[in-house]
N, C-alpha and C positions, 0 to 999 in steps of 0.2 A: 779756752772754749768760749764761743760766742753765746750771748744770752738768747739770741734768736737769729734765724735766717728766713726772712719773709720778703715778699715783694715790696710792700709799702705800709709802714706803720700808720700813715695818714688815713688809711681806710678803716681804722678801728671803730669810729663812731657808727659806720654803716653795719659793721659786723656785730657790734654790741646790740643794736636794735633787733637784729635777727635772733640773737641768743635770748634776748628778753621776750621776744614773741613766743618762742617755743617753750620757754619756762612757764608761761601762763597755761600751757596745754599739756604739761607733764606732771600731773598731781602725784603719781607714785614716787617719782624722783624727788619731788618737793617734800614728801613725807620722810623719805630717807635722809634728805639733806638736814632736816630738823634733828633727826637722831644723830647724824654725824657731827653736827655743830655742838651737840651736847656731850657726846662721848669722845670725840677727837681720836678715833681709832688709828688714824694714819699719821699721827703726829711724828714728825721727823723722818717719815718714810718717803723715799723717792719712787714715784709711780711713772713708768714709761708707757706711753700709749702710741700705737700705730693703728690708726682707725680713719675712716673717711672723715676728713676734717671739714665738717660743716656745722650748722648751728646746734643740732641736737647732740652731737658728740662733744661739742664745746661745753654744753650745759652739764654733761656727765663729768667733764674735767672740773668744772666749777664745784660740783657736788663733792667730788673726791677731795678737792682742795679745802672745802668747808670742813672736811674731816681731818684736816691737818696735813694732807699730802703735799709734797713738792712735785709739781707736774712738769714732765718733759713730753712733748707730743709732736708727732709727725703724721703725714698722711699714709693711707694704705693703697692709694691709687693716684697716679699723677693727674688725672682729670677730675677727680672728685673734690680736691681741695678748693675751698673758697677763700680767696685772698683777704677779703674783708674780715671773715671770721678768724683767720689765722692772726691778723693784725690785732683784733680785739683781745685775744688771749695773750698775745705778747705784751700789749699795753697794760694788761692786768698782772704782769710779772711772771707769767709762765714761760718756760723755755719752749719755743716753737720753732720747728725746722721743717718748713714745707712751703711750697707755692704751686699754684695751678700750672698745669702743663709742663711739669718738670721733665727734663730729659732722663733717660735711664740712669745716666751717671749722676745727675743731680738728685734723683730719687734715692739712689743707694747712699749717696753722701749724707742725705738728711736722716736716713735710718741710722747710720753710724754716729752722726752727731747726737742723736737722741740717746743712743746707748752709752755714749761717753759721759753722760751725767751720772752713771753708776746706779741704775735702778735696783730696787729690792722687789718690786712687784711689776709684772708685765701685763698689759691689756693689749691683745693683738686682734687683728682682723685680716685673716688670710694667711698668717704665719710668717710674714717677711721679717718681723722683729725677732721672733724666736729663731728663725733660720740664720739670721746674721749672727746671733749669739752662739750658734752651734758651728759656724763656719769661719767667720772673720774675727769675732771678738770673744773667743772661748775664755779669755782671761777674765772677762767680766761676769761669766755665767755663775761663778761661785758665790757672787753677792746676791743672786736672785733667790728669794724665798719660793716663788712660784708665780703663776699667772692664770689668765683666763683667755679663752679664744672665742671669738664672736660668730664665726661663720663656718659653713659646711666645708669649704675648701681647706680652711685652716685646720679643722678637726681631722680631716683625712690625712693631712701632712703630719700632724702630731701622732696619730695612731701608727703611721708608718715608722716614725722615729722611735716610738715606744717598742714596736715589734722588733726593730733592728737593734734595740738596746742602746740607742743613741741619745735618748732624752735625758737632759742634765738636771731637770727640776720638775716638780709636779705642775700640771696644767689642768684647769677645769674647763670642760667642754660646754660652755654656756649655750652654744648653738643647739645642743641636744636636749635642753630643758623644755618642758612642755610649754611654759609661758613664752618661750622664744619661737620654736619652730611652728607651733600651731597658729600663732598670730603674726609674728614678724615675717617668717618665711612664706606663709600662705597669703594672708591679707595684705601685709606690707609690700611684699614683692609684687603681688598681682596689681595693686593700685599704682605703685610708683613706676613700674615698668610701662604701663599704658599711659600714665601721665607724661613720662619722658618721651615716649614715641609720638604721642599726639601733639605735644607742644613743639616737638622738633619738626615733624613732617607737615602739620596742619592738614592732615588727610583723615577721611572718615574710616572707621573700622567696620562699621555695620555692612554686612553683605560680603565681606572679604573672606577668603580662605586663609586662616591663620594656622601656621604649623608651629607647634610647641615641641621642642626636642628635649625630652627629659620630663619625667612625671614624678619627681620627688615633691616635697612640700612646696618648694618655690614654683615648680612647674604646674602643680595643681592650682596655685593661686593665679598664675598667668593665664591658664586655660579658662578658669572660672570667670575672671574679669573679661576676657575676650568674648566669651559667650554672652555675658551680660551686656556687652556693647553691641551685640547683634552679629558677631562673626560666626562663621562655620569653622569649627575647630578640629584640627587633625593632630593627633599625638603620636610621636615616635619614641620608642623605648627599647632598651636591651634587656630589661628585667621582665620576665614573663608575668610575675605577680602584679607589678605596676601596670603592665599593658592590659591585663584583665580588668584591673580597677578602672583604668581610663575608659575602657569599653563599657563597663557597668555604669560609669558616670555619664555616659551618653555621647562620648566623643568617638570620632572615626580614628581607628588605629591602623597604621601602615608603616612599611619600611621607609626609611628616609629617602632612598632613591626614587620611590614612587611619589612620595610627598613633594619632592623637589619640583616635579612637573605641575603639581596642583596648587601650590601655595602662592599667595599674594604677599604675605608677610611671614617672616621666619624669626622665631625667638629661641636661641639656644640657652639652656639653663640646666647643665649637666655637671659642671665641675671637671669635665674631661676635655681633651684636646681633639682637634680635627673632626668636629661633629659635622660641619659643612665644609666641603672641599671641592676640588676641581670637578669631580664627577657629578656633584650636585649642581654646581654653577652652570654646567653645560646643558642641564635640563630645565633650568628655571625660566619663567616667563619674563618677557621684557617688562621692566619696571618693578621687579620684585624688590622688596625691602628686607634687609638683613640686620638683625639686632641681637645683641648678646646680653644676658642677665647673669652669667656666671662670673666668678670673681676675677679671673684672669682673661686676657684678650687672646686666648689660644683656641677657643671653641669654633670660631670662624677662621679658617686658614687664610690669613691675609696674603702671605706670599704667593699661594696658588691662585688667589683671586687676581692679584696684580699681574702674575705671569699670564693669565688667560685674557688679559685686557690689552687693548691697543691705546687706550687713553684713560686718564684719571684726573678728576678735578673736583674741587669743593663747590657745590652748587647752592648750599645753604648752610648756615651754622650747624655743625655736627652732622652734616650729610655729605658723603663722598660718592660721586658718580663714577662707576667703572663701566666703560664701553667695551664690550667683547668683540671678537673678530667678526662675528656675523651681524654686528650692529645692535644687538640687545644691550640694554643698560640695566645694571644692578646697582642698588643704592645701599651703602654701608653706613650705619648710624654710629656716631661717637667712637670712630676708629675701632669698632669691635670691642670696646671696653664696656663696663657696666652701664647700660643705657639709662638706668633709673638714677644714677648718680653723676655720670659724666655728662648727661644731657638733661638732668633734672635735679631736684632737691632731695632725692632719696625718699625713704619711707615716711609716712605721716608721723607727726610728733607723738600722737596718742599711742601709736604702735611701738615706736622706739622707747617710749616711756617705760614699758614693761621690760624690754630687752636690756636697756641700760640700768634699770633697777636691779636686774639679775647680775649684771656686770659688777655693779657697786657692791652688792651683798656678797657675791662670790669672791671678789677681791679681798673683802674683809675676812671672809672665811679662810682664805689661803694665808693671809697674814697671821691669823690667830692659830692656825693648825698646821702651817707648812712644815714646822720642825718634826711633826709626827707623820707626815705624808711621804709616800714613796715617790720615786721618779717615774711617774706614769700619768696617764690621762684619767681624770676623775669626772664622774657625772656631777651635776649640780645637786646638792642635797635636797631631797623632796620637800623638806620643810621650808626652804627658801622659795621654791616654786609656789607652794601654797600661800606663803606669806605675800608674795607679789600679787597673786590673784585676789587675795582678800583685800589688800589695799586698793586694787583697781576697782573691785566691786563697791567698796565704801565710797570711792571718789565719784562713782556713778549713781550713788544713792540707792543701791540695790542691796536687799537683805535676802539671805537664803536660809534654808532649814538646817538643823543639826540633828544628828542621831540622838535618841534617848539612850541612857545607859543599857536598857534592855535590848534595844536595836543593835547597839554596838557589840554587845556580847553575842547576840544571835549571828550577826554577819561574820564574826571572827571565830565562830565555833564550828567544829566538824560534826558534832552530834546534836541534831535538831529534834531528837526524840522527846 
């Protein structure tokens, strides 16, 4: 087994600078690192990570290693891996198997190389590592104590496996923790999506009709930031409760077929497939911009877009122009992959600080409790959520009130007589 498979180890100094920068802006992880250095909870434990391989996730890897872990890491998206960051981790002695713009075959090979290290703990983002353990390397699954899942798409896959009775070890749904989805999914996705779109297109958002397809926590964030940038926001949903919520939040709500004719920019953020397809492309304005913020590149149906086009060319980095038969041009960003990572740096460091703190603490929880856990999907223990929030507040210099014993008794009592 190779120690690493990366593009160029010579890029390590550049990657190290990136990691050092985010470290200065991740006070919650820094506090946990001090604890891990003292306790060494992962001593002798192999942790395998499949996660967007950029500076913030690299610092999470450093924190786990400070706790004694032996790290094997790969990417969770071919376009989000940053080669200089991968080189920095490899130069620090970690097993790294990833490079930017990997082919589907290379991406799968990197997943398998990571698993061949024989992990005891899994940290996944999207479910590809867990999927490979349940399909191609079931022989290694028995060594796994359990793991953590970072994102909505991965949790959906895990719950489907649990329902089918196929899950081979316990997994913690970090995505569903309050300190994850309230901040990472909403504020992190909202800001990083628009950062990626604006740096890629160099176009103004103000005054445009922005169509947000999906109004979960990520969609809420994308819509909120679009409105803050001066856009007129249209929301498309299949869930009637979320549709009412979008309406009450002040957005126009309509069917995707109708929104197709009105939009200037489209952002899919559903976790499902075929959200925008041929019937939508036929109705779109000339110059419409298409971007995806869901984990996999299936939300915008690329084969149908290509089939509807007479020509296709790259007109700017991360922008492909599709010319339709009637001469209209549609522009697809970042190959329909996660626009905030494939065409940007992902969520701000201060946001991922909280999410990755939950990952680190949840991984320790699984390590210490895995032998008593069933083969199912678990929520993050509420005390870990509150602990991360308390550390975050302390880092901001914010103090909050506490209940008096009398208040605590009152609020937990049914008899107020």
